[in-house]
C-alpha positions as CSV (number, residue, x, y, z in Angstrom):
1,M,-24.3,-0.1,55.3
2,K,-21.5,2.1,56.8
3,T,-18.9,-0.4,55.5
4,V,-20.3,-0.1,52.0
5,L,-20.3,3.7,52.1
6,L,-16.8,3.7,53.4
7,F,-15.7,1.4,50.6
8,L,-17.3,3.6,47.9
9,F,-15.6,6.6,49.4
10,L,-12.2,5.1,49.6
11,C,-12.3,3.3,46.2
12,P,-11.7,6.4,44.0
13,A,-8.8,7.4,46.3
14,Y,-7.3,3.9,46.1
15,L,-7.6,3.9,42.3
16,W,-6.0,7.3,42.1
17,A,-3.1,6.1,44.2
18,Q,-2.5,3.4,41.6
19,V,-2.2,5.9,38.8
20,V,1.4,7.0,38.1
21,K,2.1,10.7,38.8
22,I,4.7,12.7,37.2
23,T,7.3,14.6,39.3
24,P,9.1,17.9,38.7
25,E,12.1,15.9,37.7
26,D,10.1,14.2,35.0
27,T,9.1,17.5,33.4
28,E,12.6,18.9,33.6
29,R,14.1,16.1,31.5
30,K,14.3,16.5,27.7
31,H,13.6,12.8,27.2
32,S,11.7,10.3,29.3
33,Y,10.6,6.7,28.8
34,L,7.1,5.7,29.7
35,L,6.7,2.0,30.1
36,M,3.1,1.1,29.2
37,R,1.0,-1.8,30.5
38,D,0.8,-3.3,27.0
39,G,4.6,-3.7,27.0
40,S,5.3,-0.8,24.6
41,V,7.6,2.2,25.4
42,V,6.8,5.8,24.6
43,R,9.8,8.2,24.3
44,G,9.4,11.9,24.6
45,Q,9.4,15.0,26.7
46,I,6.8,15.1,29.4
47,I,5.0,18.4,29.4
48,R,2.3,18.1,32.0
49,Q,-0.4,15.9,33.6
50,D,-4.0,17.0,33.6
51,S,-6.4,14.9,35.6
52,S,-5.9,11.4,34.0
53,L,-4.0,12.4,30.9
54,I,-0.2,12.9,30.5
55,T,0.9,15.1,27.7
56,V,4.1,14.0,25.9
57,K,6.0,15.8,23.1
58,V,7.3,13.0,20.9
59,R,9.8,13.0,18.1
60,G,8.8,15.3,15.2
61,G,7.2,17.9,17.5
62,D,3.8,16.1,17.8
63,F,2.0,15.8,21.1
64,S,0.7,12.5,22.4
65,F,-1.9,12.3,25.2
66,I,-1.6,9.1,27.3
67,E,-3.9,7.9,30.0
68,A,-2.0,7.8,33.3
69,D,-3.6,4.5,34.4
70,Q,-2.0,2.8,31.3
71,V,1.6,3.8,32.4
72,L,3.5,1.4,34.7
73,R,6.4,3.7,35.4
74,I,8.5,6.6,34.0
75,S,12.2,6.3,33.6
76,A,15.1,8.6,32.6
77,N,16.8,5.6,30.8
78,R,15.5,3.3,28.1
79,P,14.2,0.0,29.6
80,D,16.3,-2.9,28.5
81,E,13.3,-5.1,28.0
82,A,9.6,-4.5,27.6
83,A,7.3,-5.8,30.3
84,S,4.4,-8.1,29.7
85,P,1.0,-6.7,30.5
86,E,0.2,-9.5,32.9
87,T,3.3,-10.0,35.0
88,G,5.4,-6.9,34.4
89,S,8.4,-9.1,33.8
90,A,10.4,-9.5,30.6
91,G,8.6,-11.3,27.9
92,P,6.7,-11.1,24.5
93,A,4.3,-8.2,24.1
94,L,1.0,-8.3,22.4
95,Y,-0.4,-5.6,20.1
96,S,-3.3,-5.5,17.6
97,V,-3.5,-4.8,13.9
98,F,-6.7,-3.0,13.1
99,V,-7.7,-3.7,9.4
100,F,-10.1,-1.2,7.8
101,R,-12.5,-1.6,4.8
102,D,-10.3,0.6,2.6
103,G,-7.3,-1.6,3.1
104,T,-5.4,0.6,5.6
105,Q,-4.1,-0.7,8.9
106,V,-3.3,0.7,12.3
107,E,-0.9,-1.1,14.7
108,G,-1.5,-0.4,18.4
109,N,-3.7,-1.3,21.3
110,Y,-7.4,-0.8,22.0
111,V,-8.2,2.0,24.6
112,R,-12.0,2.5,24.6
113,R,-15.1,2.4,22.5
114,D,-18.5,4.1,22.6
115,S,-21.4,4.1,20.3
116,A,-19.8,6.5,17.8
117,M,-16.0,6.2,18.1
118,M,-13.2,3.8,18.9
119,T,-10.0,5.0,20.5
120,V,-6.7,3.2,19.7
121,R,-3.2,4.0,20.9
122,K,-0.7,3.5,18.0
123,R,2.7,1.9,18.7
124,N,4.4,5.3,18.8
125,G,2.1,6.3,21.6
126,Q,-0.2,8.6,19.7
127,L,-4.0,8.2,20.0
128,T,-6.1,7.7,16.9
129,Y,-9.9,7.7,16.6
130,F,-12.1,6.0,14.0
131,E,-15.7,4.9,13.5
132,P,-16.4,1.3,14.4
133,E,-18.2,0.5,11.1
134,L,-15.0,1.2,9.2
135,L,-13.3,-1.8,10.8
136,I,-13.2,-5.2,9.2
137,R,-11.2,-7.2,11.8
138,V,-8.6,-7.0,14.5
139,D,-5.6,-9.3,14.4
140,T,-3.4,-9.9,17.5
141,V,0.3,-10.0,16.9
142,R,3.0,-11.1,19.3
143,S,6.4,-9.4,19.2
144,E,9.5,-10.3,21.1
145,A,11.2,-8.1,23.6
146,A,12.2,-4.6,22.5
147,G,15.4,-4.4,20.6
148,S,15.0,-7.7,18.8
149,A,15.2,-6.8,15.1
150,D,14.2,-10.3,14.0
151,S,10.8,-10.1,15.7
152,R,9.5,-7.0,13.8
153,V,6.2,-7.3,12.0
154,Y,5.6,-5.3,8.8
155,S,2.4,-5.1,7.0
156,N,2.2,-4.9,3.2
157,R,1.5,-1.2,2.8
158,F,1.5,-1.3,-1.0
159,S,-1.5,-3.7,-1.4
160,P,-3.0,-1.6,-4.3
161,W,-0.3,-2.8,-6.7
162,L,1.0,-6.2,-7.8
163,L,3.9,-5.9,-10.2
164,N,2.6,-4.4,-13.4
165,G,-1.0,-5.0,-12.6
166,Q,-3.4,-3.7,-9.9
167,T,-5.6,-5.0,-7.1
168,A,-9.0,-3.6,-6.2
169,Y,-7.5,-1.7,-3.3
170,V,-6.5,2.0,-3.5
171,A,-3.8,4.2,-2.1
172,E,-4.4,5.5,1.5
173,K,-6.3,8.8,1.7
174,G,-4.0,11.8,1.8
175,R,-0.7,9.8,1.1
176,F,1.8,9.9,-1.7
177,Y,3.4,6.8,-3.1
178,Y,6.4,6.4,-5.4
179,R,7.2,3.2,-7.3
180,N,10.1,2.3,-9.6
181,T,10.6,-0.7,-11.9
182,L,14.1,-1.7,-13.1
183,L,15.4,1.9,-12.4
184,L,13.4,2.9,-15.6
185,L,9.7,3.2,-14.9
186,N,8.7,5.9,-12.4
187,E,5.2,6.0,-10.9
188,F,3.6,8.4,-8.5
189,N,0.2,7.8,-6.8
190,Y,-2.0,9.8,-4.4
191,G,-5.0,8.8,-2.4
192,I,-7.7,11.5,-2.8
193,T,-10.4,9.7,-0.7
194,R,-10.7,6.3,0.9
195,N,-12.0,4.9,-2.4
196,W,-10.4,7.0,-5.1
197,S,-6.7,7.4,-6.1
198,V,-4.9,9.0,-9.1
199,G,-1.4,8.8,-10.5
200,A,1.1,9.2,-13.3
201,S,4.1,7.4,-14.7
202,F,7.0,8.1,-17.0
203,V,10.2,6.4,-18.1
204,T,13.6,7.8,-17.1
205,P,15.1,9.5,-20.2
206,I,18.1,7.3,-20.8
207,P,19.4,5.9,-24.1
208,Y,17.5,2.6,-24.7
209,L,20.5,1.3,-26.7
210,I,22.1,0.3,-23.4
211,L,19.4,-2.3,-23.0
212,T,20.6,-5.4,-24.9
213,D,17.1,-6.6,-25.5
214,Y,14.8,-3.5,-25.2
215,Y,11.8,-4.9,-27.0
216,A,11.5,-7.7,-24.6
217,F,10.8,-5.1,-21.9
218,N,7.6,-3.8,-23.6
219,G,5.6,-6.4,-21.8
220,F,5.8,-4.4,-18.5
221,L,7.5,-1.1,-19.5
222,T,6.4,1.6,-21.8
223,N,8.2,4.7,-23.1
224,N,5.0,6.7,-23.0
225,T,3.7,8.9,-20.2
226,Q,0.6,7.5,-18.6
227,L,-2.2,9.0,-16.4
228,F,-4.4,6.7,-14.4
229,S,-7.2,6.7,-11.8
230,K,-8.8,4.0,-9.7
231,L,-12.2,4.0,-8.1
232,S,-12.9,1.3,-5.5
233,V,-16.0,0.1,-3.6
234,P,-16.0,-2.4,-0.7
235,V,-18.8,-5.1,-0.9
236,G,-18.9,-6.8,2.5
237,N,-15.9,-7.6,4.6
238,H,-13.9,-9.7,2.1
239,F,-14.8,-8.5,-1.3
240,R,-14.0,-5.3,-3.2
241,L,-14.7,-4.0,-6.7
242,A,-12.7,-1.4,-8.6
243,L,-12.5,0.3,-12.0
244,N,-9.0,1.4,-13.2
245,V,-8.7,3.8,-16.1
246,T,-5.3,4.5,-17.8
247,Y,-4.5,6.9,-20.6
248,K,-1.2,6.7,-22.5
249,N,-0.1,9.5,-24.8
250,N,0.5,8.7,-28.5
251,S,4.0,10.0,-28.8
252,F,2.8,12.9,-30.9
253,S,2.1,10.6,-33.9
254,Y,0.3,12.3,-36.8
255,Y,-1.4,9.1,-37.8
256,I,-2.9,8.2,-34.4
257,K,-5.6,10.6,-33.3
258,R,-5.2,9.9,-29.6
259,G,-3.4,7.6,-27.2
260,P,-5.0,4.3,-26.0
261,L,-7.5,4.3,-23.1
262,T,-7.5,1.2,-21.0
263,F,-10.5,0.3,-18.9
264,Q,-10.1,-2.5,-16.4
265,A,-12.7,-4.0,-14.0
266,L,-11.1,-5.6,-10.9
267,A,-12.5,-7.8,-8.1
268,S,-10.4,-8.7,-5.0
269,V,-11.4,-11.5,-2.7
270,G,-9.8,-11.6,0.7
271,T,-8.0,-8.8,2.6
272,S,-5.3,-6.3,1.8
273,Q,-2.7,-8.8,3.0
274,H,-4.2,-12.0,1.6
275,N,-6.2,-11.7,-1.6
276,V,-6.8,-13.0,-5.1
277,T,-7.7,-10.5,-7.8
278,V,-9.3,-11.2,-11.1
279,G,-9.9,-8.6,-13.8
280,Y,-11.2,-7.9,-17.3
281,G,-9.8,-5.1,-19.4
282,L,-10.4,-3.4,-22.7
283,V,-7.9,-1.3,-24.6
284,S,-9.6,1.4,-26.8
285,R,-7.2,2.9,-29.3
286,G,-9.7,5.0,-31.2
287,S,-8.9,5.5,-34.8
288,Q,-5.9,6.2,-37.1
289,R,-5.5,8.4,-40.2
290,V,-5.0,6.5,-43.4
291,I,-3.7,8.1,-46.6
292,N,-5.7,7.1,-49.7
293,Y,-4.5,7.9,-53.3
294,A,-7.1,8.8,-55.8
295,S,-4.7,8.7,-58.7
296,S,-1.0,8.0,-59.3
297,S,-0.3,10.7,-61.9
298,P,-0.7,13.3,-60.8
299,Y,-0.7,12.2,-57.2
300,I,-4.0,13.0,-55.5
301,S,-4.5,11.8,-52.0
302,Y,-6.9,12.2,-49.2
303,T,-7.1,10.9,-45.6
304,T,-9.7,9.0,-43.8
305,D,-10.1,7.9,-40.2
306,V,-10.2,4.1,-39.7
307,P,-11.2,2.6,-36.4
308,I,-8.6,0.5,-34.6
309,P,-10.1,-2.7,-33.1
310,N,-10.2,-2.9,-29.4
311,Q,-8.0,-5.3,-27.5
312,S,-9.4,-7.2,-24.5
313,F,-7.5,-9.1,-21.8
314,L,-7.9,-11.0,-18.6
315,T,-5.7,-10.7,-15.5
316,L,-5.2,-12.9,-12.4
317,G,-3.2,-11.7,-9.4
318,I,-2.3,-13.3,-6.1
319,M,-1.0,-11.5,-3.0
320,Q,-0.2,-13.5,0.1
321,K,1.5,-12.5,3.3
322,V,3.8,-15.5,4.1
323,T,6.0,-14.1,6.9
324,P,6.0,-11.0,9.1
325,G,8.2,-9.2,6.6
326,L,7.6,-11.0,3.3
327,T,4.7,-11.0,0.8
328,L,4.3,-13.4,-2.2
329,L,3.1,-11.9,-5.5
330,S,2.0,-13.3,-8.8
331,D,0.8,-11.1,-11.6
332,N,-0.5,-12.7,-14.8
333,R,-2.2,-11.5,-18.0
334,V,-3.7,-13.1,-21.1
335,N,-4.4,-11.0,-24.2
336,L,-7.5,-12.1,-26.1
337,G,-8.0,-12.1,-29.8
338,D,-5.5,-11.4,-32.6
339,R,-2.7,-8.9,-33.0
340,Y,-4.5,-5.9,-34.6
341,Y,-2.2,-2.9,-34.0
342,A,1.3,-2.0,-35.2
343,D,2.5,-1.0,-31.8
344,D,1.3,-4.3,-30.3
345,T,4.5,-6.1,-29.3
346,G,2.7,-9.5,-29.6
347,E,2.5,-10.9,-26.1
348,R,-0.1,-13.6,-25.7
349,T,0.5,-14.1,-22.1
350,S,2.7,-12.6,-19.3
351,L,3.5,-14.6,-16.2
352,S,5.3,-13.4,-13.1
353,F,6.4,-14.4,-9.6
354,A,8.0,-12.2,-7.0
355,L,8.7,-11.7,-3.3
356,R,8.0,-8.3,-1.7
357,L,10.3,-7.5,1.2
358,D,8.1,-5.4,3.4
359,R,9.4,-2.6,5.6
360,R,7.6,0.1,7.6
361,R,7.6,2.7,4.8
362,H,9.0,1.0,1.8
363,A,9.3,-2.4,0.1
364,F,11.5,-4.2,-2.5
365,D,10.1,-6.5,-5.2
366,L,12.4,-9.3,-6.5
367,G,11.3,-11.9,-9.0
368,V,11.0,-13.1,-12.6
369,Y,8.7,-12.0,-15.4
370,G,7.9,-14.3,-18.4
371,L,6.5,-13.2,-21.8
372,V,4.9,-15.7,-24.1
373,Y,4.5,-14.3,-27.6
374,R,1.8,-15.2,-30.2
375,E,2.8,-18.0,-32.5
376,N,2.8,-15.7,-35.5
377,L,5.4,-13.4,-34.0
378,T,8.6,-15.3,-33.7
379,W,10.7,-12.7,-35.4
380,D,13.9,-13.8,-33.7
381,G,13.0,-17.5,-33.2
382,R,12.2,-17.0,-29.5
383,Q,8.6,-17.3,-28.4
384,V,9.2,-17.3,-24.7
385,R,11.4,-14.8,-22.7
386,I,12.3,-14.8,-19.0
387,L,13.3,-11.5,-17.6
388,P,14.3,-10.3,-14.1
389,Y,12.0,-8.1,-12.2
390,I,13.2,-5.5,-9.6
391,G,10.9,-3.0,-8.1
392,Y,10.9,-0.5,-5.2
393,S,8.0,1.2,-3.5
394,L,8.1,4.2,-1.1
395,L,5.5,5.8,1.1
396,I,6.1,9.6,1.1
397,G,5.2,11.7,4.2
398,R,4.9,11.1,7.9
399,D,2.5,8.6,9.5
């Protein structure tokens, strides 16, 4: 019995001896490197150590609170290689990607969990907290030793958008996004909640005459300002429904009473990194003024409002993460019915294929876009057009 009591008395002291302790030299340095047990390295100015937490001022002025028992050692110089959690020797490091129901992701390592909250240390050393029921899954990713640029893993942070179309995911809450297509179409998006985002787009005011075949671009560019909003709801772990509404101004036309409203229902099956999205849309153009002549001499006329038939369409989108820094995209649309409206450029089908080069805060889209016109609209003898697609996406603001 005495032996057991002695062990219980000495055990806390032994554990405390295994916890790294900061020294006055550590707090005097402007920059220190904390080598973590998970193989990551936290760089910053050590402020103090309170009980089991070490306070570090990281880049940008933010403070990170790190458990002392998770630190292997503190160094004044950057470690040449990250240490593996098991052996402490050089080798690949493991970290987790926490995927949430709203499509957002957090890269880091699990710290602790209780009945109401999970604690995760992000790869920059900061702690983040979230409710366990918001989590869909946790993926384990292996990265090579620090300093190897070829081993970096980037998630697709622009999963709400295909090329011209949408998925059922929304922009992250509290974040601004900027997207550009062919240096012409500018789009801004903002996540209001985890399930609701809004945005607007406009075309750069340049002379369209410099485009050798401008009308061919109408399939995925428009010279009108647009406002749009998306509401998304998760259904289970791998299914999401959304409603996207877009309003386009009517270029101040006297004959058109309002701009078209587009309503599109979307369903995405999969995850934010691997999904297939199907959609059904309806374009409501309202009515237009028509001048009627009661007599020709003298001219007597009056106007009436004539409804413009709605235009329905189907969409199919594919988003697949194929490598740690590359996402495959396919965005396709089929316009149903006949050509009813004068501003309808006559596309029956649009097909596209592109690769998204993912980076931490931005991405490049490179691909081709094909337009197949209705048979009765071969005004230049070309019913199929193949166009280049170049897009750029940027996440605005700090993580």
